[in-house]
C-alpha positions as CSV (number, residue, x, y, z in Angstrom):
1,M,-57.0,-110.5,-117.0
2,D,-53.9,-108.4,-117.1
3,I,-51.8,-111.4,-117.9
4,L,-53.9,-112.5,-120.8
5,Q,-54.0,-109.0,-122.3
6,I,-50.2,-108.6,-121.9
7,R,-49.7,-112.2,-123.5
8,D,-51.9,-111.2,-126.5
9,Y,-49.9,-107.9,-126.9
10,I,-46.5,-109.8,-126.9
11,S,-47.9,-112.5,-129.1
12,R,-48.6,-110.1,-132.0
13,D,-44.9,-110.0,-132.7
14,S,-44.1,-113.5,-131.6
15,P,-46.6,-116.1,-130.3
16,S,-43.8,-118.1,-128.7
17,A,-42.6,-115.1,-126.8
18,G,-46.1,-114.5,-125.4
19,G,-46.2,-118.0,-124.1
20,N,-42.8,-117.8,-122.6
21,W,-43.7,-114.6,-121.0
22,V,-46.7,-116.2,-119.3
23,R,-44.9,-119.3,-118.1
24,E,-42.1,-117.0,-116.5
25,I,-44.5,-114.5,-114.9
26,K,-46.5,-117.4,-113.4
27,R,-43.2,-118.9,-112.1
28,Q,-42.3,-115.6,-110.4
29,I,-45.8,-115.0,-109.1
30,G,-45.7,-118.5,-107.6
31,S,-42.5,-117.7,-105.7
32,L,-44.4,-115.2,-103.8
33,E,-46.0,-117.8,-101.8
34,K,-42.9,-118.5,-99.8
35,F,-41.1,-115.2,-99.7
36,P,-43.6,-112.1,-100.5
37,L,-41.6,-109.8,-98.2
38,R,-38.5,-110.0,-100.3
39,C,-40.1,-107.6,-102.7
40,P,-40.0,-103.8,-102.1
41,V,-42.8,-101.6,-101.1
42,I,-43.8,-99.5,-104.2
43,P,-43.3,-95.7,-104.0
44,E,-47.1,-95.2,-104.6
45,S,-48.0,-96.9,-101.3
46,A,-48.2,-93.6,-99.3
47,E,-50.6,-92.1,-101.9
48,L,-52.7,-95.2,-102.1
49,G,-53.0,-95.6,-98.3
50,N,-52.1,-99.3,-98.3
51,E,-48.7,-101.0,-98.3
52,Y,-48.3,-102.5,-101.8
53,R,-45.3,-104.4,-103.0
54,H,-44.0,-105.1,-106.5
55,L,-42.2,-107.9,-108.4
56,I,-40.6,-106.7,-111.6
57,Y,-40.1,-108.9,-114.6
58,G,-38.6,-107.1,-117.6
59,N,-40.9,-104.1,-118.4
60,Y,-43.8,-105.4,-116.2
61,R,-44.7,-104.9,-112.5
62,T,-46.7,-107.5,-110.5
63,L,-48.4,-105.4,-107.8
64,F,-49.5,-107.1,-104.6
65,K,-50.1,-106.7,-101.0
66,V,-49.2,-109.2,-98.2
67,I,-52.1,-110.5,-96.2
68,G,-50.9,-112.8,-93.4
69,S,-48.0,-114.5,-94.9
70,R,-49.2,-114.6,-98.5
71,G,-48.9,-112.2,-101.4
72,V,-52.3,-111.3,-103.0
73,I,-51.9,-110.2,-106.6
74,M,-53.7,-106.9,-107.5
75,R,-52.4,-106.1,-111.0
76,V,-49.8,-106.9,-113.5
77,I,-49.0,-103.8,-115.5
78,H,-46.3,-102.3,-117.8
79,G,-44.0,-100.3,-115.8
80,A,-44.6,-97.2,-117.8
81,R,-48.4,-97.2,-117.1
82,L,-50.0,-95.1,-114.4
83,L,-51.0,-97.2,-111.4
84,D,-54.7,-97.8,-110.8
85,I,-55.3,-100.4,-108.3
């Protein structure tokens, strides 16, 4: 849901930019399958009581937690937004 809302927002100015953003964010999220621990633990983890990590692409953060050897996506949000997982 986050990705579609972000795509729609970006597409208001440029439909092709919205589509390009979705393709790239999906590519980056796909890379978490093999190497989820390469991403840093987010500063908010202590407050949230769970170890969440993030992958940053442009102004957006993909927030996830590692379960077993896989990254499970929780949210994709603009970096300026307050975190609500």
